[in-house]
C-alpha positions as CSV (number, residue, x, y, z in Angstrom):
1,X,-22.3,18.5,26.7
2,X,-22.9,19.0,22.5
3,X,-22.2,16.2,20.8
4,X,-21.0,16.3,16.9
5,X,-20.4,13.1,14.7
6,X,-18.0,12.8,11.5
7,X,-18.2,9.9,9.6
8,X,-16.6,8.9,6.3
9,X,-14.7,6.6,4.0
10,X,-10.9,7.2,5.5
11,X,-9.9,9.0,2.5
12,X,-12.5,11.6,2.9
13,X,-10.5,14.0,4.8
14,X,-12.1,12.6,8.7
15,X,-9.7,13.6,10.9
16,X,-8.6,16.9,8.9
17,X,-12.2,18.0,9.1
18,X,-12.3,17.3,13.2
19,X,-9.4,19.0,13.3
20,X,-10.6,22.3,12.0
21,X,-13.9,21.8,13.9
22,X,-12.3,21.0,17.5
23,X,-10.3,24.4,16.5
24,X,-13.7,26.5,16.0
25,X,-15.6,25.3,18.7
26,X,-12.6,25.4,20.8
27,X,-13.4,29.5,21.0
28,X,-17.3,28.0,22.4
29,X,-16.4,25.7,25.1
30,X,-14.1,23.0,26.6
31,X,-13.8,20.3,23.6
32,X,-13.7,16.5,24.0
33,X,-12.8,13.9,21.2
34,X,-13.9,10.3,20.6
35,X,-12.4,8.5,17.9
36,X,-13.3,5.2,16.6
37,X,-10.5,2.8,15.8
38,X,-10.3,-0.6,14.0
39,X,-8.7,-3.8,16.2
40,X,-5.1,-3.8,15.6
41,X,-2.5,-6.3,17.7
42,X,-0.6,-3.0,17.8
43,X,-2.6,-0.7,19.0
44,X,-1.0,2.9,19.8
45,X,-1.3,3.1,23.2
46,X,0.8,6.2,23.8
47,X,-2.4,8.1,21.9
48,X,-0.6,9.4,18.8
49,X,-3.7,8.2,16.5
50,X,-5.7,11.0,18.7
51,X,-2.5,13.5,18.5
52,X,-4.0,15.8,15.4
53,X,-6.7,16.3,17.6
54,X,-5.0,17.8,20.5
55,X,-3.1,19.9,18.2
56,X,-6.0,21.4,16.9
57,X,-7.0,21.9,20.7
58,X,-8.9,19.7,22.3
59,X,-8.6,19.7,26.0
60,X,-8.9,15.8,26.0
61,X,-8.7,13.0,23.6
62,X,-9.4,9.2,23.2
63,X,-9.5,6.2,21.3
64,X,-11.0,3.5,21.6
65,X,-11.2,0.2,19.9
66,X,-14.2,-2.0,19.6
67,X,-14.2,-2.4,23.4
68,X,-11.1,-0.8,24.2
69,X,-9.9,2.5,24.9
70,X,-5.8,3.6,25.2
71,X,-5.9,5.5,28.3
72,X,-5.3,3.9,31.3
73,X,-8.6,1.7,33.2
74,X,-10.8,-1.5,32.1
75,X,-12.9,-1.2,28.6
76,X,-14.5,1.3,27.5
77,X,-17.8,2.1,25.5
78,X,-18.7,4.9,24.0
79,X,-21.9,5.8,26.2
80,X,-19.9,5.3,29.5
81,X,-17.1,7.4,28.1
82,X,-19.5,10.3,27.1
83,X,-21.2,9.7,30.5
84,X,-17.5,10.3,32.1
85,X,-17.1,13.4,30.1
86,X,-21.0,15.1,30.0
87,X,-19.9,17.0,33.2
88,X,-16.7,18.7,32.8
89,X,-16.9,19.7,28.8
90,X,-19.2,21.9,26.5
91,X,-18.7,20.1,23.2
92,X,-17.4,16.5,22.5
93,X,-16.3,15.6,18.9
94,X,-16.8,12.1,17.3
95,X,-14.5,10.7,14.8
96,X,-15.6,7.2,12.9
97,X,-18.9,6.2,15.1
98,X,-21.6,6.2,12.2
99,X,-24.2,3.9,13.9
100,X,-24.6,6.5,16.9
101,X,-27.2,8.3,16.7
102,X,-26.1,11.5,17.0
103,X,-26.2,15.3,15.0
104,X,-23.6,13.7,12.1
105,X,-21.3,15.5,9.5
106,X,-21.4,13.3,6.4
107,X,-18.6,12.5,3.7
108,X,-18.8,10.3,1.1
109,X,-22.1,9.1,1.6
110,X,-21.5,7.1,4.6
111,X,-24.4,5.4,6.0
112,X,-25.6,6.6,9.4
113,X,-27.7,6.6,12.2
114,X,-28.1,10.9,13.7
115,X,-29.2,13.7,11.7
116,X,-26.4,14.9,8.8
117,X,-26.0,18.3,9.7
118,X,-23.8,18.5,6.6
119,X,-22.5,16.6,3.6
120,X,-19.8,16.7,1.0
121,X,-17.6,14.6,-0.4
122,X,-14.5,15.5,1.1
123,X,-13.5,17.6,4.6
124,X,-13.1,20.6,1.9
125,X,-16.7,20.4,1.3
126,X,-18.0,21.6,4.7
127,X,-18.4,25.1,5.9
128,X,-17.1,24.7,9.3
129,X,-18.5,27.7,10.6
130,X,-22.3,26.7,9.3
131,X,-21.7,23.0,11.3
132,X,-21.0,24.9,14.4
133,X,-23.4,27.0,14.7
134,X,-26.2,24.2,13.1
135,X,-24.8,22.0,16.5
136,X,-25.8,24.3,19.0
137,X,-29.4,24.7,18.1
138,X,-29.4,20.6,18.8
139,X,-30.4,19.2,21.9
140,X,-27.6,18.5,23.9
141,X,-26.1,14.8,25.6
142,X,-27.2,15.3,29.4
143,X,-26.9,12.6,32.1
144,X,-27.6,12.9,36.3
145,X,-23.9,13.7,36.7
146,X,-24.0,16.7,34.3
147,X,-27.0,17.9,35.8
148,X,-25.8,17.7,39.1
149,X,-22.2,19.4,38.1
150,X,-24.8,22.3,36.8
151,X,-26.5,22.4,39.5
152,X,-23.2,22.7,41.9
153,X,-21.8,25.5,39.4
154,X,-25.0,27.6,40.0
155,X,-24.3,31.1,41.6
156,X,-26.6,29.8,44.2
157,X,-24.7,26.7,45.3
158,X,-23.2,28.4,48.3
159,X,-26.9,28.9,49.7
160,X,-27.8,25.6,49.6
161,X,-27.6,22.7,51.6
162,X,-28.9,20.1,49.5
163,X,-29.6,18.4,45.8
164,X,-31.9,16.6,45.8
165,X,-32.4,13.8,42.2
166,X,-34.5,11.7,40.3
167,X,-33.9,9.1,37.4
168,X,-36.0,7.3,35.7
169,X,-35.2,4.3,33.7
170,X,-36.9,1.7,31.8
171,X,-37.7,-1.3,33.8
172,X,-38.1,-5.0,32.5
173,X,-41.7,-5.6,34.0
174,X,-44.5,-4.5,36.4
175,X,-44.9,-8.5,37.2
176,X,-43.1,-11.4,37.1
177,X,-46.1,-13.0,34.7
178,X,-45.7,-10.1,32.4
179,X,-43.9,-9.9,28.7
180,X,-40.3,-8.0,29.3
181,X,-40.1,-5.0,28.3
182,X,-37.2,-4.6,25.2
183,X,-37.3,-1.2,25.0
184,X,-39.4,2.3,25.1
185,X,-39.2,4.7,22.2
186,X,-39.7,8.5,23.5
187,X,-41.3,11.5,20.9
188,X,-41.5,15.0,21.9
189,X,-44.2,17.4,20.9
190,X,-40.9,19.8,19.4
191,X,-41.0,23.4,20.3
192,X,-43.8,22.5,22.7
193,X,-41.9,20.3,25.0
194,X,-39.3,22.4,25.8
195,X,-41.3,25.4,26.5
196,X,-43.0,23.4,29.1
197,X,-40.5,22.0,30.8
198,X,-39.1,25.3,31.1
199,X,-41.4,27.1,32.3
200,X,-42.0,24.1,34.8
201,X,-38.5,24.4,36.3
202,X,-38.9,28.3,36.4
203,X,-42.2,27.5,38.4
204,X,-41.0,25.5,40.4
205,X,-37.6,27.8,41.4
206,X,-40.2,30.3,42.5
207,X,-40.5,28.7,45.7
208,X,-38.9,29.5,48.7
209,X,-35.6,27.7,49.7
210,X,-35.4,26.5,46.0
211,X,-33.0,28.0,44.3
212,X,-31.9,25.9,40.8
213,X,-34.4,23.1,38.9
214,X,-32.7,21.3,36.1
215,X,-34.9,18.7,34.1
216,X,-33.9,16.7,31.1
217,X,-35.9,13.8,28.8
218,X,-34.1,11.4,26.7
219,X,-36.2,10.8,23.5
220,X,-35.7,8.1,20.6
221,X,-35.6,4.4,21.4
222,X,-34.1,3.5,24.6
223,X,-33.3,0.0,26.1
224,X,-34.4,-2.1,28.8
225,X,-31.8,-0.9,31.9
226,X,-31.0,2.4,30.4
227,X,-31.9,5.8,32.3
228,X,-34.6,8.1,30.7
229,X,-35.7,11.4,32.1
230,X,-33.4,13.1,35.3
231,X,-34.8,15.5,37.7
232,X,-32.7,17.7,39.7
233,X,-33.1,19.8,42.7
234,X,-30.8,22.7,44.0
235,X,-31.9,24.0,47.5
236,X,-31.4,25.2,51.3
237,X,-32.7,22.1,52.5
238,X,-33.3,18.3,52.3
239,X,-37.3,19.1,52.6
240,X,-37.5,21.5,50.3
241,X,-35.1,19.0,47.7
242,X,-37.4,16.4,48.2
243,X,-40.6,17.9,47.9
244,X,-39.6,19.8,44.6
245,X,-38.4,16.7,43.1
246,X,-41.5,14.8,43.6
247,X,-43.7,17.3,42.2
248,X,-41.1,18.0,39.5
249,X,-41.4,14.6,38.2
250,X,-45.1,14.3,38.8
251,X,-45.6,17.2,37.0
252,X,-43.5,16.6,33.6
253,X,-45.3,13.2,33.0
254,X,-48.3,14.8,33.4
255,X,-48.4,18.0,31.4
256,X,-45.1,17.9,29.6
257,X,-46.1,16.5,26.1
258,X,-43.8,13.1,25.1
259,X,-45.3,10.4,23.9
260,X,-43.6,6.7,24.5
261,X,-43.7,3.6,22.7
262,X,-43.8,0.3,24.8
263,X,-41.7,-2.6,22.8
264,X,-42.2,-6.3,24.7
265,X,-41.4,-9.6,23.6
266,X,-45.1,-9.6,22.6
267,X,-46.3,-6.5,21.4
268,X,-45.8,-2.9,20.9
269,X,-47.9,0.0,21.2
270,X,-48.0,3.7,22.3
271,X,-49.0,4.2,25.4
272,X,-51.1,7.1,24.8
273,X,-53.4,5.2,22.5
274,X,-54.6,2.7,25.0
275,X,-55.0,4.9,27.9
């Protein structure tokens, strides 16, 4: 799922721009939208705040207000919402999440965390078609559930009796006496990492009984307890699935140029500089 943010002051036309983007992106896939809303004791639980998103063609809309959300359910975070949307939607447009590390359209000089795909004073200054094209050149958001869903949609799925998965996560420590790991930061060798991961997946898919291999490694800062890397294998039988998952993660770590920085309570260092 490709994720795009739109950020800017309240008078910059954010919602208008989201509507234009949704209309354009809806021609390329199923679109979800998530709007960040200020806390309001009279919060609109009927969803009128996101009506303009739906009118533009969004397949589903959410509004989240500082740990609350208006739909049915308990408190939601943005990360939880994206993980729920990723298996079923091709694109998600965020409105108002200037701190989210996702590709952003930035209006009115708003501070932002993610890469700026376009900037302008108001929505009228943005070339929507160019933004949509640029979005599909960025890395998509993936999680374990989205990769499993893709495997189940494979044309080879009717011949598969097994899906095996591996999830790597940030652990706090190896031993009780170790300093606690607060976060890891990953950087990839742009272009080369993607090519090698694709080549590795294609090679593993040539094995007898293996129908599809999907791999994704997150980059940037990943906090303790969060997921880092996923390997999903669709195979005829469990033996091929288990063996290929193990080989896939081992070879990904050995062959794909992704560099790790560890931040503990005591220090921070690039792991490859100590090996």
